[in-house]
N, C-alpha and C positions, 0 to 999 in steps of 0.2 A: 300425859300428852301436853305439849306446849300449847298455850292459848294464843290465837292470832287475832288480829283486828277484825277478821270476818266471823270470829266466834263470839263476839261480845255485842251487846245492844248498840245500835247505831247512835243512840243519844249519848253514849259514852264518849263519842268523838265529835258530835255535832257542834260546830263553831267553837271547838276547844283548841287551845294551843297544844300542838302535838310535836314533840321532839323526836325526830327520826334519824337513827344512825344508819347511813347508807355506806356502801363501799364504792366510792368514786376514785379509788386509787387506780387510775387508768394511765396507759402510756401516753406521754406528751412529747411533742417535738416543736420547738419554736413557738410555744404557746398554743399549739393546736392539738386537739384530741386525735390520737391515732387509731384507737380501737374503742368503740362505744358500747361494747357488750354489757359491761357492768352498769352503765348508766341506763341502758334500755331495760335491763333486768329489774330495775327499781320502779319502772313506770306503773305496773299494776297497783302497787301499794300507793303511790302518789295519786294516781287517778281515783282510787277508792276513797282516799282522804279528801280529795277535791269534791267528790260527790257529797261528802258530809259537811262541806263548807268549813273544813278545819283550817286553822292557821298553821301552816306547815313550816317547821323549823328544821332544816337539814344540817347534818354535821357529818364530816368524813375526814379521813387523813389522805394525804397524797405524798408519796415518796417517803424518804427518811431524813427529815430535817433535823432530827435529834434535839428537839427542844429549842431550836433557833428559827427565827423568821428568815425565810429565803424567798425572795420575790419570784424565782423560777418555779416555786411550788405553791404559789397562791391558787386558790380554787376558782377565781373569777372566770377564767376561760371555760372551766367545766360548767359553772353556773349558766354562762351564756349559751353553751351548747344545749344544756338541759332545757332552757327556755324555748329554744327552737323546737325541741322534741315535744314539749308539752303545749306549745303554742300559747304560752302564758308567761307573764313577767316573773323573773326570779331576781330578788334583791340580794346582792352579794355583800356581806358585811366584812369589814377589814379586821375584825377580831372575833374570837370565839366566845369569850365571857367578858364581864366587866360592865361598868356603868353605862357606857355608850351603847352596848348591845341591848341592855335592859331598856334603855330609853327608847331605842328604835322599835323594839318589840312591843312596848307599851301602847304604841299607836297602831298595832296590827289590826287588820280588818278580816272578817271571814273570807277565806279563799286566797289570802296572801301567801306567798311562798318566799322563804328566806333561806339563804345558804350561809352558814357560819364559816369563818376562816378555818384553815387547816388545823385540826385538833393537835397534831404533833408539833406545832410551833411552840407548844407548852410541854415542858418536861414532866409536868404533873399528870399529863395524859397517860403516858406509858408506865408511870409509877403508880397508876390507879390511886392517886391522891384523893382521900375522902373530901377534902375541902373543895377541890376542883370538881369532883362529881356533884357535890352539893350546889356549886355555882351553875353547873349545867342544868340540874333539876329545877332550879329556881326560874328557868326561862319558860317552863311549860307546865301543863297539867297532866299530860299523858306521855309515856315514853314508848317508842316502837323501835325494835331492832330489826333491820332488814339487811344487815351487812354480814352475810354468811362467811364471806372471805376473811373477816376479822373476828369471827365468833370464838376462835380458839385463843384469842388474846384477852387476858384479864386487865383491860384498860379502863380508864374512867368513863369513856364514852360507850363502851361495849358491856361493861359489867357493873362498875361502881354506881352509875346513875340509876340503874334498874332497881336499886334498893331504896330509892327516894320517891319513886312515882309508880302509879299503876303501869306495869311493863308487859308489853305484848310483842309477839312476832309479827313481822310484816308478811306479805304474800310470798315474797321470794324465799325468805327464811323458812317459812312453813313448807313450801314446795321442796326445798332442798332436804329438809328433815324427812319428809315423806318418801322421797326417792331413795335416799340412802338407807332408811329403815326397811324398805322393801328388800334391799339387797342383803341386809344383815339379819333380818328377822323372818322373812317369808318369801325367799326367792323361788321362782319356778325352776325346776331342773329339767334337763341338764343346765348347770350354772358354770359359766366360764369367767375367769378373771385373766385379763391380759395386762401384765405389769412390766413396764419398761423404765428407762431412765439411766442415769449415769452410775449411781452407787447403790449397792445392796443395803448399806447402812441407813440410807434415807427411806427405804421401803421395808425394812426388816419387820417392823411392827405389823404392817399390813399383810405381809407374806405369812407371818405366823398366825394371824387371826383368820385369814381367808383359807389357808391350805386345808383345814379339816372340813370346810363348808362347801368348797367348790368341787365340781366333777373334773374340770379342766383348768390347769394353771399354766399360762404361757408366760415365759420370762424372756424378755428381749432387751435391746439397748445394751449399753456398756456393762450393766450389772450382770448380764448373762455370762460375761467372760470370767467372772469370779467363780461361778458355778462350774464352768467348763475346766478352768485351771485347777479347781479343787479335786477334779477327777483325773488329773494328770494329763489333760489335753493341752497341747501347746497353743497359746493364743498370741504368739509373737509379742509385739510391743503394745498390745491392747491394755486398756485400763483394767486393773484388778485390785482387789483389797485382800492381800494375803492373810491379814489378821482375821478374816471372816471365812477362811477355807473350812474350818471345823463346823461353823454355823451352816455353811452351804451344804456340807455333807449331811448334817443332821436334818435339814429341810428336805433333801432328796430322800433320805430314809423315811421321814415322816410321810412323804407323799405315797410311798409304797404301803405304809401301814394303813393309811386312810383310803387306799385304792383311788388316789387322785392321779389323773393323767397329767404329768408335768412335762411340758415341752420346752426344750432349750434349742437354740439355733443349731442346725446340722451343717449349715454352710454360712459363710460370712464374707462380706465385702471388705477388702483391705485397701488402704490408701497410705500415702506418705504422711499425711496429716489430716486433721479433721476439716481444715479449710482448703484442702487440695482441690483443684478444679475438676478432677475426675478420679475414678477408682483405678487402682493398679491391677487388681486381680480379685476374682471370686473363688474361694476354695472351700472344700469340705474338710474341716479341721481334723476330724478323726482319721482321715485317710492320708494326711501329709507324711511323707517320708522325711527322715532326719535331714538329708541334704536339701530338701525343699524348704524345710523350716529354717535352715541356715540362710538360704537366699532371701527369705521373707522376714527375717527377724526384726528388721527396722520398721516394718509396716504396722499399722494399727487398725483395729476393727472399727468400721464406721456405719455398717448397716447389716441387716440380715439378707441372706441370698434367696434365690428363687425356690430352692427346695424347702427351705424353712417356711417361706410364704405359702407354698402348697400344703405343707403339713398343718400349718395353723388354720388354713381354710377348711380342711377336712375335719379338724377338731371342733371348729366353731359351727359347722353346718347344722348339727341337730340342736344347738343350744337355745334354750328359751329365755335365758338371762345372761347378759354379758356386761361386765364391768371393764372399762379400759382406763388405765392410769399410767401414763408414761410412753414416750415414743420408742420406736424400734431401732432408731439410729440417729445420726446427726441430721435430723430433718431440716434444720435451718439452712443447710447447704443443699441446694437443688440436686446436686449430684448424688446425694446420699439419702434422699427422702422416699425412695421407692418402697421400702419395707413398711414405713409408717403409713404411706398413702394406701398401700394394698390392704393393710389391716383396717384402716378407717373405712374403706369401701366395703370390706367384708362385714364389718359390724353394722354398717348402714343397711346392708342387705338383710341382716337378721331383724332389724327394726321393721323393714317392709314385710317380713314374713310373720310379724306379730310378736316378736320377742321384746322384752324390756331391755333397753340398752342405755347405759349410763357412762358418760365420759367425765373424768375429773382430773385435776392436776393442771397447772399452768401450761406446761409444754404440750400435752396432748390436746388440751382445749385450743391452744394456739394453732396446732396442726389441723384440727378439724375446721377451724375458721378459715385458715389459709386455703384449705381445699374446698371451702364453701359447702361443707357437709353438715354444719351444725343443726340444720332443721331436719336432718335425717336420723337423729338420735332421739330416744325417748326423753332424755334429760342431759343437759350440759351444765355441769356444776360451775358455779362462779368462785368456788373456794379451792385453792390448792392445798395448803397446809391444813386447812379446816376439814376438808373432805378426808384427807389421810387420817387425821386424828379421830374423826368420827368413825371411820372404818376400823380403826384400831381398838375401838370400844372405849375411848376416853370421853369423859364428860367435858363439853366445851363451855367455858365460863359464861360466854355471851348468851348461851341458851339456858344454862342451869339457873341463871338469875331471873329469868322471865316467869310469868305466872303459868302454872300448869293445872290441869284438871286432876 
């Protein structure tokens, strides 16, 4: 079990310089934070360290500068936003490592908070360069990783530095691990997984891992069309991955072997394009006649239909554990968000009934926030790729490098 800052004696942190890897990779527009979920998620760790009068040194990446300094990706606007949330000054430095950073931190006083510049302004960060990791470690006495969203990356600030300092999990990282371990190790049954998104290929590992463990597996979004097409059902001009037809058929057969109820859409909403202003028609795919298919062949699937929504609701009703990863359609378009919205509300109802409900993945989390339902889930994960890899059973470098019991 990973050790967190709450598992160690407080004197280990008291008035110490603590280097904290946070995930402040937040959406920005014209220098303004557009979504502060990841910043707020770090507050419990920061406030705990404030209670210990630690000198807090924060580091994060923002965007993909690819080793180059880009003014539009500087972290100062994020630091200023954080200062308002904490109601405490945050000193934003213009570099991540180097003599000027060391000099500034040498004068740090208990309770001071610093934010280093974007770690990805340095190519050495993503290369996990040992010398760069050593430079980071020289800034502090303790390392804390609270960036679950970056824990699947073996970078200098997430993995390399942990080998040079006493290294612990922050409150957020520990909470993420506990929530996902509950799903993978001791879920209450019936256990349902609702998996959506565009491509089967991006969720294949999760599907293979979860299928033997869940009682209900709902597959929605564009990835469902690959499963339907693999069974010979016409999906018109919808997105499919023909190279995965055999894999889809194997998963369908595996569901029968494991007595898992696997739900695919029975009806779908079709439109001229994913950015069309409205839907063209809703059809039950398996009942389409050949001439009807010809008339609709240029249309693409953009959402699940009402019969599919009803079927999912009935399947989820008795479930004590629900994992949701991936939208049911093109939810970014208000015309095609109905399936995703319905599923979000169904799962929120399970929370109210006492079930454990976890939502992960960037798109589904964005949908939950857009619908203002985030507080109606047991846990909303801050990590997209990280949560997927965790559920696939992979070891995450940023977690593996920390101290464990």
